C-alpha positions as CSV (number, residue, x, y, z in Angstrom):
1,X,-14.7,4.3,-14.1
2,X,-11.7,1.9,-13.7
3,X,-12.9,-0.2,-10.7
4,X,-9.4,0.1,-8.7
5,X,-9.7,4.2,-9.2
6,X,-13.4,3.7,-7.7
7,X,-12.2,1.3,-4.9
8,X,-9.9,4.0,-3.8
9,X,-12.0,6.9,-4.2
10,X,-14.4,5.3,-2.3
11,X,-13.3,5.9,1.0
12,X,-10.4,8.2,2.5
13,X,-7.6,6.6,3.1
14,X,-5.9,9.5,4.5
15,X,-8.1,8.5,7.8
16,X,-6.5,5.1,7.7
17,X,-2.6,6.7,7.0
18,X,-3.0,8.6,10.2
19,X,-2.2,5.2,12.1
20,X,0.8,4.3,9.5
21,X,2.8,7.6,9.6
22,X,5.3,6.2,12.6
23,X,5.7,2.8,10.5
24,X,6.1,5.1,7.5
25,X,8.8,6.8,8.9
26,X,10.5,3.9,10.3
27,X,10.5,2.1,6.7
28,X,12.0,5.7,5.0
29,X,14.9,5.2,7.5
30,X,16.3,2.1,6.7
31,X,16.2,2.3,3.1
32,X,19.4,4.3,3.7
33,X,18.5,7.7,1.4
34,X,20.9,10.5,-0.1
35,X,20.0,14.0,-0.8
36,X,19.5,14.4,-4.7
37,X,18.1,10.9,-5.1
38,X,14.9,10.6,-7.7
39,X,12.3,8.4,-6.0
40,X,8.9,7.2,-7.2
41,X,6.2,6.2,-4.7
42,X,4.0,4.2,-6.4
43,X,0.2,4.1,-4.9
44,X,1.3,7.0,-2.4
45,X,-1.6,7.4,-0.8
46,X,-1.5,10.9,0.8
47,X,2.3,10.3,1.3
48,X,3.1,8.0,4.4
49,X,6.4,7.4,2.5
50,X,7.0,10.3,0.2
51,X,6.5,12.8,2.6
52,X,9.3,11.5,5.0
53,X,11.6,10.2,1.7
54,X,11.5,14.1,0.9
55,X,12.5,15.3,3.9
56,X,15.5,13.6,3.6
57,X,16.7,15.4,0.6
58,X,15.2,13.2,-2.2
59,X,13.4,14.5,-5.2
60,X,9.9,12.5,-4.8
61,X,7.1,12.0,-7.3
62,X,4.2,10.1,-5.9
63,X,1.9,8.5,-8.2
64,X,-1.4,7.2,-7.3
65,X,-4.7,6.5,-8.8
66,X,-7.1,7.7,-6.8
67,X,-7.7,11.8,-7.3
68,X,-8.7,12.8,-3.8
69,X,-5.2,11.1,-2.2
70,X,-3.1,12.9,-4.7
71,X,-4.9,16.4,-3.7
72,X,-4.3,15.2,-0.2
73,X,-1.0,14.3,-1.0
74,X,-0.1,17.9,-2.5
75,X,-1.8,19.6,0.2
76,X,0.7,18.0,2.3
77,X,3.7,18.8,0.7
78,X,2.7,22.2,0.1
79,X,2.2,22.8,4.3
80,X,5.4,21.1,5.0
81,X,6.9,23.7,2.6
82,X,8.6,20.5,0.6
83,X,9.2,21.9,-3.2
84,X,11.2,18.6,-3.8
85,X,7.6,16.6,-3.6
86,X,4.3,16.5,-5.8
87,X,1.7,14.1,-6.3
88,X,0.1,12.8,-9.7
89,X,-2.4,10.5,-10.8
90,X,-1.4,7.6,-12.6
91,X,-2.3,3.8,-12.9
92,X,0.6,1.5,-11.7
93,X,0.2,-0.9,-14.8
94,X,0.3,1.8,-16.8
95,X,3.3,4.6,-16.3
96,X,2.7,6.0,-19.6
97,X,3.4,9.4,-18.6
98,X,6.9,8.5,-17.0
99,X,10.1,7.9,-19.1
100,X,12.1,5.2,-19.0
101,X,15.1,5.0,-16.2
102,X,13.7,8.2,-14.9
103,X,14.2,7.1,-11.1
104,X,17.1,5.7,-8.6
105,X,14.4,4.1,-6.4
106,X,10.5,2.7,-6.8
107,X,8.8,2.5,-3.8
108,X,5.4,1.0,-3.4
109,X,4.2,0.1,0.5
110,X,1.1,-1.6,0.1
111,X,0.2,0.3,-3.0
112,X,0.9,-1.0,-6.5
113,X,-0.2,-4.6,-5.0
114,X,-3.7,-3.6,-5.8
115,X,-3.3,-2.6,-9.1
116,X,-4.7,-5.1,-12.2
117,X,-2.5,-7.0,-14.4
118,X,0.5,-7.9,-12.0
119,X,2.9,-8.5,-14.4
120,X,2.4,-5.4,-16.6
121,X,3.1,-3.5,-12.8
122,X,6.4,-5.3,-12.6
123,X,7.2,-4.3,-16.1
124,X,6.5,-1.0,-15.5
125,X,8.3,-0.7,-12.1
126,X,11.5,-2.1,-13.8
127,X,11.0,0.2,-17.0
128,X,11.5,3.4,-15.0
129,X,14.1,2.4,-12.6
130,X,17.4,3.3,-13.8
131,X,20.3,0.5,-13.9
132,X,21.3,0.1,-10.4
133,X,18.7,1.7,-9.1
134,X,16.2,-0.9,-6.7
135,X,12.5,-1.5,-6.2
136,X,11.4,-1.9,-3.0
137,X,7.6,-3.1,-2.4
138,X,5.6,-4.0,0.3
139,X,2.9,-6.4,-0.1
140,X,0.3,-8.1,2.5
141,X,0.7,-11.6,2.8
142,X,-2.4,-13.8,2.0
143,X,-3.7,-15.7,5.0
144,X,-0.9,-14.5,7.1
145,X,-2.2,-14.4,10.8
146,X,-1.9,-10.9,11.3
147,X,-4.3,-7.9,10.8
148,X,-4.7,-6.9,7.3
149,X,-4.3,-10.1,5.8
150,X,-7.0,-11.5,8.1
151,X,-9.4,-8.0,7.5
152,X,-8.8,-8.7,3.7
153,X,-9.4,-12.4,4.1
154,X,-13.0,-11.7,6.0
155,X,-14.0,-8.8,3.7
156,X,-13.8,-11.0,1.1
157,X,-16.1,-13.7,2.2
158,X,-18.9,-11.3,2.6
159,X,-18.5,-9.8,-0.7
160,X,-20.0,-10.9,-4.0
161,X,-17.3,-13.1,-6.0
162,X,-14.7,-11.2,-8.1
163,X,-14.9,-10.5,-11.9
164,X,-13.3,-13.4,-14.1
165,X,-9.9,-12.8,-14.4
166,X,-9.4,-10.9,-11.2
167,X,-6.1,-11.8,-9.7
168,X,-6.0,-11.0,-5.8
169,X,-3.6,-8.1,-4.8
170,X,-2.3,-10.6,-1.9
171,X,-0.3,-12.8,-4.4
172,X,2.1,-10.3,-4.5
173,X,2.9,-11.6,-0.9
174,X,3.7,-14.6,-2.3
175,X,7.5,-15.1,-3.1
176,X,7.2,-17.1,-5.8
177,X,5.1,-15.0,-7.7
178,X,7.2,-11.8,-6.7
179,X,10.2,-13.7,-8.6
180,X,8.2,-14.7,-11.4
181,X,6.9,-11.0,-12.1
182,X,9.9,-9.4,-11.6
183,X,11.7,-12.3,-14.1
184,X,9.2,-11.6,-16.9
185,X,10.2,-8.0,-16.5
186,X,14.0,-8.7,-16.9
187,X,15.4,-9.0,-13.0
188,X,17.5,-12.3,-12.4
189,X,16.7,-14.2,-9.3
190,X,20.2,-13.1,-7.8
191,X,18.9,-9.6,-7.7
192,X,15.7,-9.9,-5.9
193,X,15.2,-10.6,-2.3
194,X,12.5,-11.0,0.3
195,X,11.9,-11.0,3.5
196,X,8.8,-10.8,6.2
197,X,8.9,-7.2,7.6
198,X,6.2,-5.7,10.4
199,X,4.4,-2.5,9.8
200,X,2.2,-1.1,13.2
201,X,-0.7,0.4,13.0
202,X,-0.7,2.9,16.2
203,X,-3.3,5.4,17.6
204,X,-4.3,6.9,20.8
205,X,-7.8,5.4,20.9
206,X,-9.0,1.7,21.5
207,X,-8.6,-0.5,18.9
208,X,-12.3,-0.3,17.9
209,X,-11.9,3.2,17.3
210,X,-9.4,2.1,14.3
211,X,-11.7,-0.6,13.5
212,X,-14.6,2.0,12.8
213,X,-12.1,4.1,10.8
214,X,-11.5,0.9,8.7
215,X,-15.3,0.3,8.3
216,X,-16.1,4.4,7.1
217,X,-12.9,4.8,5.2
218,X,-11.2,1.8,4.0
219,X,-12.4,0.8,0.7
220,X,-12.5,-2.9,0.8
221,X,-13.9,-3.2,4.3
222,X,-16.5,-0.7,2.9
223,X,-17.4,-2.8,-0.1
224,X,-17.9,-5.9,2.5
225,X,-20.5,-3.8,4.6
226,X,-22.4,-2.7,1.8
227,X,-22.9,-6.4,0.6
228,X,-23.3,-7.6,4.0
229,X,-26.1,-5.3,4.9
230,X,-28.1,-6.3,1.6
231,X,-27.5,-10.1,3.0
232,X,-28.6,-8.9,6.7
233,X,-25.0,-10.0,8.2
234,X,-23.7,-6.6,8.8
235,X,-23.8,-7.3,12.5
236,X,-22.0,-10.6,12.0
237,X,-19.3,-8.8,9.8
238,X,-19.1,-6.1,12.7
239,X,-18.5,-8.9,15.5
240,X,-15.6,-10.5,13.3
241,X,-13.8,-7.4,12.6
242,X,-14.4,-5.8,15.8
243,X,-12.7,-8.8,17.4
244,X,-9.7,-9.3,14.8
245,X,-8.8,-5.5,15.9
246,X,-9.3,-6.3,19.9
247,X,-7.3,-9.9,19.9
248,X,-4.2,-8.2,17.6
249,X,-3.7,-5.4,19.7
250,X,-1.0,-5.4,21.8
251,X,-1.2,-2.0,23.9
252,X,-3.8,-1.8,26.4
253,X,-7.5,-1.1,26.5
254,X,-7.7,2.5,25.8
255,X,-4.8,2.9,23.0
256,X,-3.6,0.9,19.8
257,X,-0.5,-0.8,18.5
258,X,-1.6,-3.4,15.9
259,X,1.5,-5.4,14.0
260,X,1.0,-6.7,10.9
261,X,3.3,-8.7,9.0
262,X,4.0,-8.3,4.9
263,X,6.5,-9.3,2.5
264,X,9.2,-6.5,2.0
265,X,11.0,-6.9,-1.7
266,X,13.6,-5.3,-3.0
267,X,14.9,-5.7,-6.7
268,X,17.9,-4.7,-7.8
269,X,18.2,-3.4,-12.3
270,X,21.1,-4.5,-13.3
């Protein structure tokens, strides 16, 4: 199996997404969507951005590599009565089922960054975007002193070295890399903007509960605990990650509101 597909089908990201809904709504609200726009949400999960985009009248296709997330997304669309939203399986680095210049807007928030072959990902995103259309991408920033970057960093320290040729997903959080990749796909530098933005994880319970959700359902964290258990270091990993969730929480002890910084990229196809 494609290792990326195996990673995201391993857990159940819908459990994590529940803490991301409000920020997903806020992000979509800032896109200035108009009814009738054709939108691709790439690495969409179960629709944290796809659902609110469709609710605003856009025609939305969600593409994700994980079969379970595609099924969850289609269930959400049906439950919400959104005939303008559908989900299908696909690989962000090879969108062979999608025609050239099919979308007015391509969105990928913490999705396509995890696909292999980042130059192919940029090329495919540009290819399926119409002239004058936009690509909006959100990616975690390597080493950033906020939650997700530190969770990924800590988890990586407990897992075996990646295979030769592996390119870390968080390299999408480096502006020079973004410009190089989209530049190679034909987007000129003046049509690429990068800025830091904040995504907030919110849930009613204490931060320890959110951590447990990550431990049980988030692929990278699950892999880290499997490896740490074999080395007798699971308790050490749990202590480190629990501390991160508690330190970054800015709500009270019994509720969770944790900000996480990401790189927001807008590339316009001319």
